[in-house]
N, C-alpha and C positions, 0 to 999 in steps of 0.2 A: 419453391422460392418466390414465384410470381404471386402466389396466394398470400404469402407473408408480406410482400411489398404492398399489395393492394390493401391489406388490413392496416398496415402502418400508415399508408397514405390517407386512408379513411380516418384513422385516429387523429392524424395531424390536421386534417380538414375540420373535424369536429372541434378540436382544441382551438383552432383559429377562429371558427365561427363563434365559439363561446367568448373568446377574447374580444371579438368585434362587438358583441352585444353588451359588454360591460359598460355601464353608464356611471358617470360621475354624479355624486349627490347634487341636487339642485342648488344647495347653498354655495357650492364651489363655482357655480356659473353666474349667480345673481350678485353683481357688484353693487354695493350701496355706499353712500357717503356717511361714514361713521360719525361725522360731526352734525348730521342733520336730523338725528332722532328727535321727534316732537310728539307731544301727547295728541292722540287721536280720539280717545274717549276716557271717561272717568265714571266709575260706578261706586256709589256709596252703599255699603252693606250695613250701616247702622251705628257708627260711633266706636268708642274705645273697645278693643278686643274683637272687633267684627271683621277684620281682614288681616290675617297673619301669613299663612303659607298658601300658595296656589299651585295646582297642577293642571296640565292641559291634556285633553283627550282628542287626538286627531281624528278618531272615528266619528264622534258626534260633533266635533268642532265646538267644544265647550270647555270652559274653565271650571274647576272644582276648587272652591275656596273655603279654608277653615274660617268658621265664624263662632267665636266664644263670647259674643256680646250678651244679649239678653238670655238666650238659650244656646245649648251646644248643638251645632248643626254644621252641615257643609252646604254652602250656597252654590248653585249651578248657574253659570253665565254663558249665554249664547254669544260666541264671537265669530260666527260665520261671516259677518261683516264687522270687523273690529271698530269701525267708526260709529256703529249703532249698537254696540255691545249692551246687553240687558240681562238682568237676573230673570231666569225662567222657572226655577224650581229650587227645592232644597231637600236634604236628607236629614231627618231628625236623628240625633245621636243620644238623646236622653236615656234611652233604654240600655245603653252600653257602658255607662260609667260617667267619669268626670269630663274634663276638657279634652277636646281633640287638639293634638299638638302638631300634626304633620300629615300630609297626604302625598301619594305618588301614584302614577298610572302606568300600566303596561298592557297593550293589546286589549283594551276594553275592560280592564279590571282595575278598580280603584282600591288602594290600600290606605286605610286611615288608622293612625296611631292614637289611641285613646287611653288616658291615664285613669286609674281607679278613683272612685269617689274618696276613698281613703288613699291619699296621694302616695303613701309608703307601701301600699299593696301592689300586687302584680297588675299590669295593664293589659290592654288588648290591642290586637290588630284585627280590624273588621274589613272584609273584602266585599265590595259591591260591584254589580254589573253596571257599567257606565251608561248603557242604553236603556235598561229597564229599571235601574236604581234598586233592584232587589238584592237582598243579602245573599252572598255566596258562601262565606265561611267566617267564623269567629275563632281567633287563635289567641291563647294566653301567652304573654311575653313577660319580660321583667318589669321592675318598678319604674314608673314615669318614663314611658317610651316617648322621647322628645323629638325623634326624627325617624322617618321611615323611608326606605328607598328600595326599588327593584334593582337587581343586577341588570346589566345592559342586554343580556340574552333572555331575561325574564324568568329564569329558572329558580331564582331565590328572591326572598324579601328579607331585608335586614332592618333591625331597629336599634337605635342607640338609647339604652335605658339609663337615664341619668341617676336615678336612685337617690334623690335629695332627702335629707333628714326632715323630721317634723320641726316645728318652730321652737319647741323646747329642747331640741337636739337629744331627745331620749330614744328615738327610733330612727335608725339610719340603715336602709336596705343596701344591698350590694349594688354597685354600678356594674352594668353588664351589657352584652350585645346578644340579641336573639337572631337566629338564622332560621328562616322558614323555607322549607323545600316546597315549591309551588305544586309539584306533581301530585303530592298527597297531603300537603299542608302540615307535615310533621315539623316540629320545632325543636331547636336546641338552643338553650340559653347558657352563655359562658361568662364567667367573671375573670378577674385578672390575678387571682391568688397565686398562680404559677410563677409570678415575677416578684413575689415578696422578698425573696432572698437577695434580689438585685437592688433593693431600695437604696443602700448606702452609695452604690456606684451611680445609680440614676440621679440621686439627689445632688451629687457634685456637678451634674450637667444641667441643673435647673428644674428637675422634677420635684413636685410638691406633694407631700402627704401631711395633712394638718387638720386640726379640729379636735373636738373632744375625743380622747382615746387614741387618736392617730391610727385608726384601723385601716390597713392597706386596702382590703377589698371593698370596704364601705366608703372610704374617702375618694375613690376613683369615680369620676362622673363623666361618662361618655356623652357627647353633645351632638355630633354631626358625622355623617359618613359619606365617603365618595368611593366609587367602584372603578377597578381597572378596566381597560378596554376588552380584555378577554374574560371578564366576569369571574376571575378566580381569586382576586385579592381585593380586600377593602382596607381603607385607611380611616381611622376614627379619631376625631379630636377629643382629647381629654381636657376639657377647657380649664377647670379649676386647678388641674394638675400640671398645666403648662407643657403638654406633650401630645404626640400623635402615636397611636398604636396601629400596627399592621396585622391584618387578620387573614388567615387562609380560609376562604369561604367553604370550600368543599370538605376540607378536613375538620372544620369547626374549631380551629385553634388560634390563639394569639401568637404571632411569630416574634414580635419584638415591640418594645416601647422606645420611642425616640423623644427624649427631652429637647426642649427648644431653646434653652438658655435665656439670656436677658439682653435687652437693648439699652445701650449707654446713651443717655440724653446729653452727655457732655461732649459727644462726638459731632464734628461739623456735618451739617445736613440733617441731624436728628433734633434740632432745637425745638423746644416746646414753649407754649404759654401756660404756666401752671396755676395762674391766679384768675379767679372770676371777680375779684374785687380790687383791681388796679386801674379801672377806668380806661383800659386800653388792651389791644391785642398785639402782643409783641413776642416773637419767638426768640428765645435767648439760649445761648450755648454755655452760659456761666455755671451751669449746675453739674459739677462733677460728683461722682458717687451717687447719682440719681439714675435709677434704672426703670425700664418698663418690662413687665412680664407679658409675654405675647398672649397667652390665654385665648387661643383662637376659638371662634364660634364655628362659622361655616367653613367648609373645605371643598375644593374641587380639584380634579386632576386632568392633566394633559400630557400625552406621550410625545416626545420630540426626539428624533434620531434614536428611537428604541429605548429611551430612558423616561420613566414616568416622573413627572414633576407635580408637586402638591402646592396648591394655592390656598392660603388661609387668610380669613378676615379676622384680624387680631383685636377683637372687641374688648376682652377683659371681663371678668365677672368675680364678684366677691361672695363669700359666705357671710351673710348678715341675718342672724336669727336671734330670737329672744334668749336662747340658751348659749349662743356663741356668736360673736361678731369679730372679724379680723381687722376691721378698718378703723383708722384714726387719722385725723388731720395732722400734718407735720407741725403745725403751730400749736398743737395742744400741749399743755404744760406736762402732761404725762408721757409725751413722745420726746424723750430726752435724746439729743444728738451728742455723739461722742466729741469732746472738745478738740481732740487731736485730728480726727477725720474732718471735723467741721469747725475750724477756728473762728469762723464768722457766723456761728450758729444763731446769735441774737438777731442778726440782720436777716438771715435766711428764713427764720421762723415768723417774720412779719407777713401780713396778708399780701403785700405787694410783691413778695418774693415766693417762697415755698410754703408759707404758713397755711394756705388754703388747700394745698395738694392732698388728696386722699391717698394714704399709703397703708400697706399691710403691716401688721404687727408680728407676722409669722416669719419674716425674713429681715436681715439687716444687722442683727446683733451677733456679729461674727465671732466675738471672743467671749460671749456669754456673761458679760458684766452688767447687763441690765440697760445699757444705752445702745443707740443705733449708730453703727459704723457706716451704714449705707442705707439708702432709701429706695424702696421698691413700690411702684405704683401699678395700677391695673391697666392691662392692655398695652399696646405699643403705638396706637394712633396710626396704624399702617396696615397694608397687606403684605404678605411675604410669599416667596417661592422657595420650596425645599426640594432637594434631590431625594426622591423616595427610596433610593437604594442605599445612599450613604447617610441620610438625615441631615446633610449639610445645607445651610441656607445659601442660596445662590443669588437672591435679590430681596431687598426690602424697599418699600416706597418711602422710607424715612419720614419726613414731615410734609411730603408733597400733597397729601390729601387735605391736611389742615390749610396749607397755603392756597390751594386751588379753591377750597370752600370760602376762604376769605376773599379771594378775587371775585367769586360769584356772589358775594355778600350773603352767604348762607351759614357762615361760621357762627356758632352760638357761644359767645364768651361765657355764658352762664354754665357751660360744661367744661371750661378750661381746667378747672380744679379736679376733674374726674377723668374722663376718657376722650375729651374733645369731640371730634366728629364721629367717633365710635363706629368703626367698620364692623358691620354685623353680618352681611350676606355677601357671598361671592359665587358666581356661576360663570361657565365658560361656553363659548359658542364659536361657530365658523361663519364668516361673512366673506364671500368671494375668496380672495387669496389670503385673507387674514384670519388668524385665530385671535379672539378677543376675550377679555375678562371684564365682567360687569360687577362693580363693587358697590353694595348698598351701604349708605352712611346714615345710621339711625338718628343721630343728633344733629346732623346738618340737613336732614330732609332732602337728600339728594342721592344720585348714583353717579359713579365715574366709569368711563370706558377706557380700557387700556388695550393697545395692540401687544399681544403676548406671543406673536408668531415665533419669536426667539424668547423662550421663557427666562433666560438669564438676563434679558435686557428689555423688559416691558417699557412701552412708550405711552405716556399719557395722551389721550385723544381729546376728551371733553368731559365736563361735569354737567348734570341735568337736575333740575328741581323735581321733587316728588311730593307725595302726601306727607302727613305727619308721622314720623318714626317708621321708615320702611323696614319691615321685618323680613320679607321674602322677595327675592329677585328671580324671575323666571325668563329664560331665553327660549323662544320658539323658532327653530331654524326654518328657512324658506321651504324645505322639502316637506315639512309638516304643517306649515302655516296655511290658513284658509285663503290667503291672498297670494301665496307663493312669494312672499317677502318675509324677512325676519321680523319678529315682534319681540319687544321687551315688556314684560308684565311686572309691575311693582305693587306689592301689597303692604299697606301701612297700618300698623296696629293702633295708633293713637286716635286716628280719625275714621278708621274703618273704610278707607277708600282704596279701590284698585284702579290703577292707571295703566293704559296701554300706549306704547310708543312705537312709531314706525319711522323708518329712514327713507330718504329719496334714493331712487336708483341712479346709477351713473353708467 
């Protein structure tokens, strides 16, 4: 009995000592003023297309930035001192195919998603050593890998293969997701064909299959991926389809598709300015039967009280090709509004009202008589939060991003007819006691910070100016930062500039 008690006592002591050595992550300890982020450095990589997506390597204290400017490459930026950040090297990608669309890093391994020179052909993921810059592995994935990400445990790499058609719309590859097992770099590429029988049910909830032929597997276009905390589940935005798909990573199967429905611009708080030719910026709620399709680009997840929540940047995107284009202005003579649904159609179709608004021709003719009973525009000019278990929307920023951009004097009225501030990017991070979301606004040239500690009730903190057309927003937590403070990195595709922001400690 004494021996047993001694053994038990020893085990308790070991357990206690283990508990005593558990350390909170640094970002939980470093409190910063979220309103005080300011630019500490700006690096130009060469103009339009020269700065899109950026990843950070904590081992080398370097940023790896997509550059599709004059040549296809990844630029490497030393940020060991963010205030004096400078480009120090680059990796040429000309030997691997067409544009590089995305990068991610885990434990000294850089994964780059590269499309084929023939954009409808299968793409590649190329792995590089971040210290030596040597090639580690080349893996074939699906057509047009638009986004690449490691799982949080580093055991898998996933790509969202958008599979866009050619301009004539005569070749349209499957949209798919590729799952790469890092231990042996084996790959499995899966499409969405298993859900074709559910199309009619999905469509009633806002899911879209459209285009020439309306082919289910070819019309689905995965855009962006976020990973669960346990690295077992992925959620993929299907942008043009107005949905999010849930993926079992280990099994390599699609579990479900969650349509996102539509946003009613006639509801209080959702008011929009739909005209770029009315010589004013005015958000009006007069527009009943006018809807926004969420069509999210970036997605990020945060688990709160055991429930995963999905945060989407609802950019909107159209299919506009020589062989097929879905868009038409509401004021066009060929975009006929139903006289019963829109008794004041003549007034609504003027430039000062809805005439300039870009709308899809694929939705709105609910009775099939050739005119439009409702109007559906691109994106929702907002970011949203969704319960990943139920698919229910628990929050939408309504028109707050537009209004805050106007207050900051960065709202571009020339985009009112399209997608306004155009939320493009979203990422989540931890600063002290607060969980935050950073939302990149492509057409406002800005990003907004929200306190999302309670994901059902995000609170706007502040909006900050960026370079021209921010494409990628990266958060570096204090625990990985070279200065042990959080950093925000914004990559802007129109001017090829990367900006780094730092906050003040409190």
